[in-house]
VOPAGU-2260 file (C-alpha; in pm, 1 decimal, decimal comma):
REM VOPAGU-2260
SITE   aa  ch    i         X         Y         Z
SITE  MET   A    0   10195,6   11816,4   12692,8
SITE  LEU   A    1   10155,1   11899,5   13035,2
SITE  SER   A    2   10148,2   11683,3   13302,5
SITE  GLU   A    3    9844,5   11763,2   13454,3
SITE  LEU   A    4    9693,4   11675,7   13085,6
SITE  ASN   A    5    9768,3   11279,8   13111,4
SITE  PRO   A    6    9760,8   11133,7   12708,9
SITE  GLN   A    7    9662,0   10759,5   12827,1
SITE  LEU   A    8    9389,3   10834,7   12986,1
SITE  ILE   A    9    9244,8   10932,7   12581,8
SITE  HIS   A   10    9417,0   10633,9   12457,3
SITE  ASP   A   11    9229,1   10429,2   12740,4
SITE  PHE   A   12    8842,0   10588,6   12632,8
SITE  ARG   A   13    8963,5   10501,0   12253,6
SITE  LYS   A   14    9029,8   10179,0   12392,4
SITE  LYS   A   15    8692,9   10118,1   12613,8
SITE  VAL   A   16    8509,3   10283,5   12234,4
SITE  HIS   A   17    8651,6    9968,0   12116,2
SITE  GLU   A   18    8559,9    9739,0   12323,7
SITE  ASN   A   19    8302,2    9490,5   12326,4
SITE  ASN   A   20    8313,1    9442,5   11941,3
SITE  ASN   A   21    8330,1    9804,7   11877,2
SITE  PHE   A   22    7990,0    9854,8   12076,6
SITE  VAL   A   23    7986,2   10236,4   12075,8
SITE  CYS   A   24    7970,0   10225,7   11699,1
SITE  GLN   A   25    7788,7    9990,7   11693,4
SITE  TYR   A   26    7534,5   10124,5   11909,5
SITE  PHE   A   27    7543,0   10509,9   11787,8
SITE  VAL   A   28    7620,8   10451,1   11418,1
SITE  ASP   A   29    7231,1   10534,9   11400,6
SITE  PHE   A   30    7109,6   10616,0   11776,9
SITE  LYS   A   31    6719,2   10684,7   11776,0
SITE  SER   A   32    6641,1   10862,3   12130,4
SITE  LYS   A   33    6347,3   10807,9   12317,8
SITE  TYR   A   34    6275,1   11187,0   12171,2
SITE  ASP   A   35    6382,7   11146,5   11868,3
SITE  GLU   A   36    6276,3   10831,8   11639,8
SITE  GLU   A   37    6525,2   10945,6   11325,1
SITE  GLY   A   38    6812,9   10779,2   11362,1
SITE  LYS   A   39    7088,7   11029,5   11374,8
SITE  ASP   A   40    7475,9   10944,1   11298,9
SITE  ILE   A   41    7628,9   10977,3   11658,5
SITE  TRP   A   42    7905,0   10792,6   11604,5
SITE  SER   A   43    8065,1   11067,6   11395,7
SITE  LYS   A   44    8055,5   11289,4   11627,0
SITE  ILE   A   45    8232,7   11050,9   11817,3
SITE  CYS   A   46    8488,0   10984,3   11657,8
SITE  SER   A   47    8539,8   11399,2   11631,5
SITE  CYS   A   48    8557,4   11460,3   11961,9
SITE  MET   A   49    8801,9   11165,6   12077,5
SITE  ASP   A   50    9035,7   11243,7   11717,8
SITE  TRP   A   51    9067,3   11652,2   11838,1
SITE  LEU   A   52    9092,9   11576,5   12160,1
SITE  THR   A   53    9419,9   11339,2   12119,2
SITE  VAL   A   54    9525,7   11610,3   11915,3
SITE  ALA   A   55    9466,0   11894,5   12181,1
SITE  ILE   A   56    9649,7   11696,5   12458,5
SITE  GLU   A   57    9934,7   11595,9   12310,7
SITE  GLY   A   58   10020,4   11862,2   12131,3
SITE  ILE   A   59    9951,1   12182,7   12425,2
SITE  GLU   A   60   10205,3   12317,1   12598,3
SITE  ARG   A   61   10204,0   12617,2   12852,0
SITE  PRO   A   62   10286,6   12932,4   12683,1
SITE  LYS   A   63   10640,1   13077,0   12701,4
SITE  TYR   A   64   10691,9   13435,5   12815,3
SITE  ASN   A   65   10831,7   13652,1   12497,4
SITE  LYS   A   66   10977,8   14006,5   12527,4
SITE  ASN   A   67   10844,3   13970,1   12155,6
SITE  MET   A   68   10470,4   14074,9   12279,4
SITE  ASN   A   69   10331,8   14012,9   11932,9
SITE  CYS   A   70   10427,9   13685,6   11958,2
SITE  SER   A   71   10359,7   13618,2   12350,8
SITE  SER   A   72   10008,3   13724,5   12305,1
SITE  LEU   A   73   10012,8   13517,7   11949,0
SITE  GLU   A   74   10086,5   13231,6   12147,1
SITE  PHE   A   75    9851,9   13250,9   12442,0
SITE  THR   A   76    9575,3   13285,2   12203,8
SITE  HIS   A   77    9621,3   12971,7   12070,8
SITE  PHE   A   78    9621,4   12808,9   12433,1
SITE  LEU   A   79    9349,0   12919,2   12500,0
SITE  VAL   A   80    9172,4   12782,2   12178,7
SITE  THR   A   81    9330,2   12449,7   12275,8
SITE  ILE   A   82    9219,9   12462,7   12625,0
SITE  ASP   A   83    8899,0   12540,9   12455,7
SITE  MET   A   84    8892,5   12237,0   12230,8
SITE  ILE   A   85    8962,3   12025,4   12550,6
SITE  ILE   A   86    8664,0   12108,7   12712,8
SITE  GLU   A   87    8427,8   12063,7   12380,8
SITE  ALA   A   88    8530,3   11785,3   12261,1
SITE  VAL   A   89    8484,2   11614,1   12661,3
SITE  ASN   A   90    8125,7   11844,1   12650,8
SITE  HIS   A   91    7987,8   11670,6   12334,2
SITE  LEU   A   92    8125,2   11356,0   12469,6
SITE  TRP   A   93    7852,2   11346,2   12746,8
SITE  ILE   A   94    7603,7   11518,5   12558,7
SITE  ALA   A   95    7680,5   11180,0   12236,6
SITE  ILE   A   96    7651,1   10905,2   12481,6
SITE  GLY   A   97    7462,2   11087,0   12797,5
SITE  GLY   A   98    7186,9   11024,8   12561,1
SITE  ALA   A   99    7153,8   10732,1   12637,7
SITE  THR   A  100    7264,0   10702,4   12985,3
SITE  GLU   A  101    7039,1   10987,7   13038,7
SITE  SER   A  102    7390,7   11058,9   13292,4
SITE  LYS   A  103    7440,6   11408,0   13347,3
SITE  GLN   A  104    7782,2   11554,7   13291,0
SITE  PRO   A  105    8001,5   11673,4   13591,0
SITE  TYR   A  106    8063,7   12020,8   13601,6
SITE  ILE   A  107    7843,2   12215,7   13326,2
SITE  GLU   A  108    7686,4   12475,6   13654,0
SITE  ASP   A  109    8036,7   12498,3   13856,2
SITE  ARG   A  110    8196,0   12809,2   13965,7
SITE  SER   A  111    8444,2   12633,7   14188,8
SITE  ILE   A  112    8768,4   12778,7   14027,8
SITE  PHE   A  113    8666,4   13160,7   13848,2
SITE  GLN   A  114    8354,6   13229,9   14035,5
SITE  ALA   A  115    8385,8   13509,3   13845,2
SITE  THR   A  116    8122,6   13771,2   13824,2
SITE  GLU   A  117    8132,3   14026,5   13459,7
SITE  PHE   A  118    7835,3   14296,8   13350,1
SITE  ASP   A  119    7705,5   14248,2   13696,1
SITE  ARG   A  120    7599,2   13853,0   13633,7
SITE  LYS   A  121    7754,6   13562,3   13833,4
SITE  TYR   A  122    7940,1   13351,7   13549,7
SITE  THR   A  123    7981,2   12982,0   13555,9
SITE  ASP   A  124    8321,8   12815,1   13496,8
SITE  GLU   A  125    8220,4   12705,6   13136,6
SITE  LYS   A  126    8075,5   13035,9   13002,9
SITE  TYR   A  127    8326,0   13259,2   13211,5
SITE  ILE   A  128    8645,5   13083,6   12954,4
SITE  LYS   A  129    8406,5   13142,9   12692,3
SITE  GLU   A  130    8405,1   13528,8   12750,7
SITE  ILE   A  131    8807,2   13511,8   12829,2
SITE  ARG   A  132    8822,3   13273,0   12452,5
SITE  SER   A  133    8655,8   13592,6   12332,1
SITE  TRP   A  134    8861,8   13895,7   12490,6
SITE  PHE   A  135    9217,7   13742,7   12386,6
SITE  GLY   A  136    9192,8   13658,3   12079,2
SITE  VAL   A  137    8932,6   13457,4   11920,8
SITE  HIS   A  138    8644,7   13777,9   11877,3
SITE  ALA   A  139    8845,5   14013,3   11990,1
SITE  VAL   A  140    8805,6   14267,2   11669,6
SITE  ASN   A  141    8461,8   14223,2   11621,6
SITE  GLY   A  142    8285,8   14366,5   11880,4
SITE  ASN   A  143    8039,6   14053,5   12001,7
SITE  GLU   A  144    7740,7   14224,8   12118,3
SITE  VAL   A  145    7543,5   14233,6   12480,2
SITE  GLN   A  146    7267,8   14288,2   12600,3
SITE  LEU   A  147    7322,6   14487,1   12912,7
SITE  ASP   A  148    7078,3   14670,2   13223,6
SITE  GLY   A  149    7049,5   15040,2   13158,3
SITE  PHE   A  150    7109,3   15031,9   12832,5
SITE  LYS   A  151    6914,7   15067,3   12548,4
SITE  LYS   A  152    7060,2   14881,4   12303,1
SITE  GLY   A  153    7332,9   14600,7   12268,9
SITE  ILE   A  154    7716,1   14717,9   12404,5
SITE  ARG   A  155    8027,3   14566,3   12189,6
SITE  PHE   A  156    8285,5   14527,7   12318,3
SITE  PHE   A  157    8654,0   14477,2   12227,1
SITE  SER   A  158    9006,7   14370,9   12319,4
SITE  SER   A  159    9382,1   14543,5   12320,2
SITE  TRP   A  160    9641,4   14289,5   12270,9
SITE  SER   A  161    9761,6   14061,6   12515,9
SITE  GLY   A  162   10003,6   14115,9   12733,3
SITE  SER   A  163   10220,2   13882,9   13039,2
SITE  SER   A  164   10508,2   13980,7   13263,0
SITE  ASN   A  165   10619,6   13627,2   13336,1
SITE  GLY   A  166   10414,6   13395,7   13111,9
SITE  LYS   A  167   10154,4   13286,9   13474,1
SITE  SER   A  168    9887,8   13522,9   13374,6
SITE  PHE   A  169    9775,5   13771,2   13080,1
SITE  PHE   A  170    9586,7   14030,8   13070,6
SITE  ILE   A  171    9418,2   14276,2   12808,7
SITE  GLN   A  172    9230,4   14610,5   12811,6
SITE  LEU   A  173    8866,5   14608,7   12731,4
SITE  TYR   A  174    8705,5   14898,7   12483,5
SITE  SER   A  175    8344,7   14966,0   12395,7
SITE  ASN   A  176    8130,4   15157,7   12168,6
SITE  ASN   A  177    7954,9   15254,2   12454,1
SITE  ARG   A  178    8146,9   15537,6   12693,1
SITE  ARG   A  179    7975,6   15510,0   12966,5
SITE  ALA   A  180    7969,8   15073,9   12939,0
SITE  GLU   A  181    8316,9   15065,7   12890,4
SITE  GLU   A  182    8421,3   15267,5   13233,2
SITE  LYS   A  183    8162,3   15029,8   13406,5
SITE  TYR   A  184    8224,2   14736,7   13255,4
SITE  GLY   A  185    8562,0   14784,8   13073,2
SITE  GLY   A  186    8926,0   14821,4   13190,9
SITE  THR   A  187    9181,6   14546,9   13269,9
SITE  LYS   A  188    9096,2   14166,6   13246,3
SITE  LYS   A  189    9326,7   13936,8   13390,1
SITE  ILE   A  190    9364,4   13525,4   13365,8
SITE  ASP   A  191    9575,1   13276,5   13493,1
SITE  VAL   A  192    9772,2   12988,3   13302,2
SITE  ASP   A  193    9764,8   12728,8   13617,7
SITE  CYS   A  194    9331,4   12854,7   13655,3
SITE  LEU   A  195    9287,5   12732,2   13273,7
SITE  VAL   A  196    9520,0   12407,0   13297,3
SITE  LYS   A  197    9287,7   12311,7   13639,9
SITE  PHE   A  198    8922,1   12412,4   13443,2
SITE  ALA   A  199    9104,9   12157,5   13184,1
SITE  ALA   A  200    9248,3   11931,0   13403,7
SITE  LEU   A  201    8878,9   11941,6   13596,3
SITE  ARG   A  202    8663,3   11850,1   13273,2
SITE  TYR   A  203    8906,9   11673,2   13098,9
SITE  ASN   A  204    8962,8   11299,4   13405,5
SITE  THR   A  205    8588,4   11298,3   13405,4
SITE  LEU   A  206    8665,2   11053,5   13080,1
SITE  PRO   A  207    8706,5   10746,6   13331,6
SITE  GLN   A  208    8328,5   10817,6   13461,2
SITE  LEU   A  209    8223,4   10823,4   13133,1
SITE  MET   A  210    8340,3   10521,8   13081,0
SITE  ASN   A  211    8162,4   10330,8   13362,6
SITE  GLU   A  212    7881,9   10519,7   13162,4
SITE  ILE   A  213    7949,9   10345,4   12841,3
SITE  ASP   A  214    7977,6    9951,3   13009,8
SITE  LEU   A  215    7701,7    9977,4   13245,1
SITE  LEU   A  216    7506,0   10092,8   12884,9
SITE  TYR   A  217    7677,5    9797,8   12752,4
SITE  ILE   A  218    7563,7    9604,2   13055,2
SITE  ASN   A  219    7168,9    9676,5   13053,4
SITE  VAL   A  220    7164,3    9665,5   12623,5
SITE  LYS   A  221    7325,2    9306,6   12644,0
SITE  LYS   A  222    7068,3    9226,2   12916,4
SITE  GLU   A  223    6754,5    9344,7   12720,3
SITE  LEU   A  224    6899,3    9151,8   12396,2
SITE  GLN   A  225    6924,6    8834,6   12638,9
SITE  LYS   A  226    6564,3    8883,7   12760,0
SITE  LEU   A  227    6408,8    8814,3   12366,2
SITE  LYS   A  228    6403,0    8472,5   12262,0
SITE  VAL   A  229    6592,3    8400,2   11908,7
SITE  GLN   A  230    6396,7    8200,0   11669,3
SITE  LEU   A  231    6454,9    7972,8   11504,8
SITE  ASP   A  232    6264,1    7712,2   11293,7
SITE  ASP   A  233    6491,7    7390,1   11266,3
SITE  SER   A  234    6244,9    7175,0   11024,3
SITE  LYS   A  235    6363,9    7415,2   10748,5
SITE  SER   A  236    6683,0    7380,5   10574,1
SITE  GLU   A  237    7000,6    7471,8   10669,5
SITE  LEU   A  238    6985,0    7762,3   10418,3
SITE  ALA   A  239    6609,6    7909,5   10564,1
SITE  GLN   A  240    6724,4    7871,1   10934,6
SITE  LEU   A  241    7094,2    8074,2   10846,2
SITE  GLN   A  242    6880,0    8392,2   10682,8
SITE  GLN   A  243    6617,1    8384,1   10937,3
SITE  LEU   A  244    6887,6    8394,2   11237,3
SITE  TYR   A  245    7095,5    8624,9   10990,7
SITE  ARG   A  246    6757,9    8876,5   11008,8
SITE  GLN   A  247    6743,8    8878,1   11358,4
SITE  ALA   A  248    7136,5    8955,0   11405,0
SITE  LYS   A  249    7127,3    9244,8   11178,3
SITE  GLU   A  250    6810,1    9384,6   11417,8
SITE  ARG   A  251    7049,2    9351,0   11729,9
SITE  LYS   A  252    7239,8    9584,2   11719,4
SITE  LEU   A  253    7549,3    9443,3   11904,1
SITE  THR   A  254    7581,1    9103,0   11702,5
SITE  SER   A  255    7446,9    9239,6   11329,2
SITE  GLU   A  256    7912,0    9222,3   11188,2
SITE  HIS   A  257    7966,5    8902,9   11459,8
SITE  TYR   A  258    8086,9    8661,4   11203,5
SITE  GLU   A  259    7927,6    8827,7   10954,3
SITE  ASP   A  260    8115,0    8810,6   10637,9
SITE  ASP   A  261    8143,0    8361,2   10768,5
SITE  ILE   A  262    7784,5    8390,1   10836,7
SITE  LEU   A  263    7782,0    8496,1   10447,9
SITE  ARG   A  264    7997,1    8329,2   10323,3
SITE  TYR   A  265    7823,7    7992,2   10422,7
SITE  MET   A  266    7485,0    8087,8   10288,2
SITE  SER   A  267    7645,1    8143,9    9960,1
SITE  PHE   A  268    7796,5    7807,5   10007,6
SITE  LEU   A  269    7406,8    7647,3   10110,0
SITE  ARG   A  270    7262,1    7814,9    9810,7
SITE  CYS   A  271    7512,5    7662,3    9535,7
SITE  ASP   A  272    7365,0    7379,2    9324,2
SITE  LEU   A  273    7582,2    7055,1    9332,0
SITE  ASN   A  274    7494,4    6924,9    9049,3
SITE  GLU   A  275    7782,2    7140,8    8861,3
SITE  LEU   A  276    8005,4    6911,0    9044,1
SITE  GLN   A  277    8123,1    6559,3    8978,2
SITE  GLU   A  278    8059,3    6232,5    9186,2
SITE  ARG   A  279    8349,7    6264,7    9403,4
SITE  GLU   A  280    8370,3    6648,2    9447,6
SITE  LYS   A  281    8026,4    6619,8    9499,0
SITE  GLU   A  282    8097,9    6359,0    9783,0
SITE  LEU   A  283    8390,8    6562,4    9936,6
SITE  VAL   A  284    8171,0    6898,2    9952,0
SITE  SER   A  285    7868,0    6714,4   10082,9
SITE  ASP   A  286    8093,2    6590,6   10386,4
SITE  TYR   A  287    8221,6    6922,6   10434,6
SITE  LEU   A  288    7889,9    7123,0   10455,0
SITE  LEU   A  289    7790,2    6842,3   10691,3
SITE  GLU   A  290    8044,1    6957,9   10941,2
SITE  LEU   A  291    7933,5    7340,2   10857,9
SITE  LYS   A  292    7606,7    7245,3   10995,7
SITE  THR   A  293    7728,1    7280,2   11313,5
SITE  ILE   A  294    7779,6    7627,3   11301,9
SITE  ILE   A  295    7398,9    7698,4   11288,1
SITE  PRO   A  296    7359,7    7642,2   11691,9
SITE  ILE   A  297    7681,2    7813,1   11736,9
SITE  TYR   A  298    7546,8    8149,5   11573,9
SITE  LYS   A  299    7228,1    8081,5   11776,3
SITE  ASN   A  300    7388,6    8112,5   12111,1
SITE  ILE   A  301    7634,6    8394,3   11998,3
SITE  ILE   A  302    7276,3    8595,8   11899,5
SITE  GLN   A  303    7038,5    8559,1   12242,9
SITE  GLU   A  304    7321,8    8515,5   12443,4
SITE  VAL   A  305    7530,2    8838,7   12283,1
SITE  ASP   A  306    7855,8    8633,2   12314,7
SITE  HIS   A  307    8164,9    8749,7   12149,7
SITE  SER   A  308    8424,9    8497,4   12208,9
SITE  GLU   A  309    8555,5    8329,2   11982,0
SITE  PHE   A  310    8446,8    7991,5   11822,5
SITE  ASP   A  311    8673,9    7720,4   11697,7
SITE  VAL   A  312    8406,7    7577,5   11407,4
SITE  PHE   A  313    8414,6    7898,7   11221,1
SITE  GLU   A  314    8789,5    7837,8   11147,0
SITE  ASN   A  315    8629,8    7576,5   10941,8
SITE  LEU   A  316    8520,4    7895,6   10683,7
SITE  HIS   A  317    8864,3    7977,9   10608,5
SITE  MET   A  318    9220,6    7816,8   10455,2
SITE  ARG   A  319    9395,3    7637,2   10714,5
SITE  SER   A  320    9630,2    7409,8   10489,7
SITE  GLN   A  321    9952,7    7382,0   10477,7
SITE  ILE   A  322    9858,2    7298,4   10072,0
SITE  TYR   A  323    9688,4    7663,0   10077,8
SITE  ALA   A  324    9973,8    7819,5   10237,6
SITE  ASP   A  325   10254,0    7648,4    9972,5
SITE  ASN   A  326    9989,7    7778,5    9682,4
SITE  SER   A  327    9851,8    8142,1    9900,2
SITE  TYR   A  328    9915,4    8386,5    9639,5
SITE  ASP   A  329    9695,5    8112,2    9365,2
SITE  PHE   A  330    9433,7    8036,2    9569,1
SITE  SER   A  331    9358,1    8367,1    9701,4
SITE  LYS   A  332    9378,2    8491,2    9382,3
SITE  THR   A  333    9172,6    8224,5    9232,1
SITE  LEU   A  334    8898,2    8307,2    9566,0
SITE  GLU   A  335    8906,6    8652,7    9438,3
SITE  TYR   A  336    8763,6    8616,0    9089,5
SITE  ALA   A  337    8515,3    8279,6    9237,3
SITE  GLU   A  338    8385,7    8546,5    9473,1
SITE  GLY   A  339    8375,2    8854,0    9226,0
SITE  HIS   A  340    8623,1    9072,4    9414,5
SITE  SER   A  341    8873,6    9060,0    9123,3
SITE  LYS   A  342    8910,5    9058,3    8765,7
SITE  TYR   A  343    8852,9    8825,5    8510,7
SITE  GLY   A  344    9285,7    8822,2    8424,8
SITE  SER   A  345    9479,2    8748,5    8699,9
SITE  GLY   A  346    9170,0    8516,9    8882,2
SITE  ASP   A  347    9214,6    8297,6    8555,5
SITE  ILE   A  348    9533,4    8262,1    8524,2
SITE  SER   A  349    9589,8    8135,7    8862,2
SITE  LEU   A  350    9245,4    7874,7    8810,6
SITE  ARG   A  351    9446,2    7738,8    8570,5
SITE  ILE   A  352    9809,8    7698,5    8704,3
SITE  LEU   A  353    9624,8    7511,9    9027,8
SITE  ILE   A  354    9466,5    7300,0    8716,1
SITE  ASN   A  355    9766,0    7234,8    8666,4
SITE  LYS   A  356    9938,5    7155,5    8987,1
SITE  GLU   A  357    9630,4    6876,3    8984,7
SITE  LEU   A  358    9527,5    7100,3    9319,6
SITE  LEU   A  359    9200,9    7189,2    9144,7
SITE  PRO   A  360    8983,7    6965,0    8903,1
SITE  GLU   A  361    8986,0    7071,5    8539,1
SITE  TYR   A  362    8629,2    7134,3    8509,2
SITE  SER   A  363    8666,8    7390,1    8763,8
SITE  VAL   A  364    8689,2    7640,5    8484,0
SITE  GLU   A  365    8339,1    7526,6    8448,2
SITE  LEU   A  366    8184,8    7572,7    8801,5
SITE  SER   A  367    7971,2    7892,3    8889,7
SITE  GLY   A  368    8181,7    8140,6    9132,5
SITE  PRO   A  369    8010,4    8017,0    9457,9
SITE  CYS   A  370    8036,8    7655,8    9346,0
SITE  LEU   A  371    8435,9    7734,4    9250,8
SITE  SER   A  372    8459,4    7888,4    9635,9
SITE  LEU   A  373    8301,9    7634,1    9779,5
SITE  LEU   A  374    8497,7    7319,3    9622,0
SITE  ILE   A  375    8787,7    7500,3    9729,4
SITE  HIS   A  376    8695,7    7571,1   10095,1
SITE  ALA   A  377    8619,5    7194,2   10043,5
SITE  LEU   A  378    8918,3    7065,9    9964,7
SITE  ASP   A  379    9134,2    7288,2   10206,2
SITE  TYR   A  380    8928,2    7140,5   10503,0
SITE  ARG   A  381    9029,0    6798,3   10343,1
SITE  HIS   A  382    9417,1    6917,7   10310,5
SITE  ASN   A  383    9357,6    7064,9   10660,4
SITE  LYS   A  384    9344,6    6711,2   10828,7
SITE  SER   A  385    9641,2    6550,7   10654,1
SITE  HIS   A  386    9869,8    6866,0   10570,8
SITE  PRO   A  387    9789,9    7108,0   10866,6
SITE  ARG   A  388    9941,4    7419,6   10847,8
SITE  LYS   A  389   10294,8    7401,5   11017,4
SITE  PHE   A  390   10534,8    7743,6   11136,6
SITE  LYS   A  391   10882,3    7811,7   11108,8
SITE  LYS   A  392   11043,2    7905,8   11422,9
SITE  SER   A  393   11172,5    8168,6   11188,6
SITE  GLU   A  394   10818,3    8212,8   11092,2
SITE  PHE   A  395   10638,1    8568,6   11261,5
SITE  VAL   A  396   10404,7    8882,2   11157,1
SITE  GLN   A  397   10427,4    9183,7   11400,2
SITE  ILE   A  398   10164,0    9436,6   11463,2
SITE  ILE   A  399   10226,1    9792,2   11574,7
SITE  ASP   A  400    9958,1    9832,1   11787,9
SITE  ASP   A  401    9859,3   10245,8   11805,1
SITE  ILE   A  402    9536,9   10232,2   11993,1
SITE  SER   A  403    9762,5   10167,1   12244,9
SITE  TYR   A  404    9968,9   10430,9   12422,0
SITE  PRO   A  405   10260,5   10406,2   12406,0
SITE  PRO   A  406   10206,2   10201,5   12082,2
SITE  VAL   A  407   10240,2    9800,9   12159,5
SITE  LEU   A  408   10439,1    9533,7   11881,8
SITE  ILE   A  409   10221,9    9246,7   11878,4
SITE  THR   A  410   10348,0    8917,1   11741,4
SITE  HIS   A  411   10230,1    8659,8   11541,4
SITE  GLU   A  412   10450,3    8309,8   11623,1
SITE  ASN   A  413   10394,0    7931,6   11544,6
SITE  GLY   A  414    9998,3    8061,2   11576,7
SITE  LYS   A  415    9974,9    8237,7   11882,3
SITE  LEU   A  416    9951,5    8599,3   11961,7
SITE  ILE   A  417   10210,5    8759,3   12207,1
SITE  ILE   A  418   10238,3    9100,2   12305,8
SITE  THR   A  419   10602,8    9153,8   12313,1
SITE  GLU   A  420   10700,7    9520,8   12379,1
SITE  GLN   A  421   10586,3    9839,0   12422,6
SITE  TYR   A  422   10734,7   10066,6   12134,8
SITE  ASN   A  423   10811,6   10401,3   12276,7
SITE  LYS   A  424   10869,3   10582,9   11911,3
SITE  ASP   A  425   10556,0   10779,3   11771,1
SITE  ILE   A  426   10425,8   10566,5   11418,2
SITE  ASP   A  427   10512,6   10866,5   11223,8
SITE  ASP   A  428   10878,0   10910,8   11348,6
SITE  LEU   A  429   10957,0   10538,3   11250,8
SITE  THR   A  430   11309,4   10567,2   11045,2
SITE  LYS   A  431   11372,1   10312,6   10731,3
SITE  GLU   A  432   11605,8   10151,0   11024,6
SITE  ASP   A  433   11344,1   10165,1   11289,6
SITE  LEU   A  434   11089,5    9941,0   11054,5
SITE  LYS   A  435   11390,9    9734,2   10920,1
SITE  ASP   A  436   11417,2    9594,9   11285,4
SITE  ILE   A  437   11062,1    9596,6   11366,3
SITE  TRP   A  438   10937,6    9349,5   11036,5
SITE  LYS   A  439   11292,4    9150,4   10995,4
């Protein structure tokens, strides 16, 4: 790593990208610009840029002086390629996100570092770096053709291996297939390492500005969505109301995935034929569905206000009782079976175990999958009132958040999330003893 290229910056950028319910992903995964009505997956490009920028920033090192000219030359070429990788990643992040914000990328036409003139032309710093990259190894031997004034045909240039006397600057000898062109434009070409680092740092440090652009884009998109009134016909059934809201949520990118699994589960419950149930369970399920009805106006408000708050009412669609916790394996397998996420065997065995424990009625084996899932959730809702989940003092789960830099340990203890400490080792370098300490 280089002190001029702080790796915390790309980690902060990743955090920004994942903020607001993964706004950037939702907005750019099928992006339609005013110039192109056909949607494109810009999100994949953003992911690629972030990945390679992380690799380059954390892996780059200054080339060291080496008495072995071959090693020195190859090392400097690798350094140049990494510099170019940083520039390309930053540039394309600006192109990707700037396509929506219409913001101009800084320094594209800049000449503040090199003030280079080659082939009787003034080069921007960006274009000059491409020439340097070509001369010092990437295209050193294939003689990229250049059109020059005063020459009828394109001229090709080739370079020698690079050399250095101190590791702070490198030079090559530029040749040509045209002697007159070589005399005029060839000869020794030199580049300073510090200038290359400064060039990369200047562009890399525009990421905070790009993060501001993401914030402004989110605010503008959110305001536009808030102006569009959400339609809800409350004279229709709960299922019809949810379907109406769900369609609108999917059309509004910022709300398309928020509480989606919960809403789909709720709709599956409303499609159930309650006549499958016997009278006692039918009454239990009916009371449960009545409690869930409060989700509808909250879901409407979520869509209207683009509200990503966590609402407790959705917890009623989750398994929360101590009875579930004590039998979590069999309940989870039965739910997987009921919701079509597993094969018949293990789910059926777990279902019969729950029946034998009198946690489900005997006729549960005859219920359709959605109706069985509804019954289990309704029972858990009732159990949670009399047998709420108990957390032992020693009961906790720790998660390594490797998006943060350095990685952070997040502890779930007694129902609360606690950021306990920063873990300063790379995740890939954790030993078995480290893991034992984390998970004990």
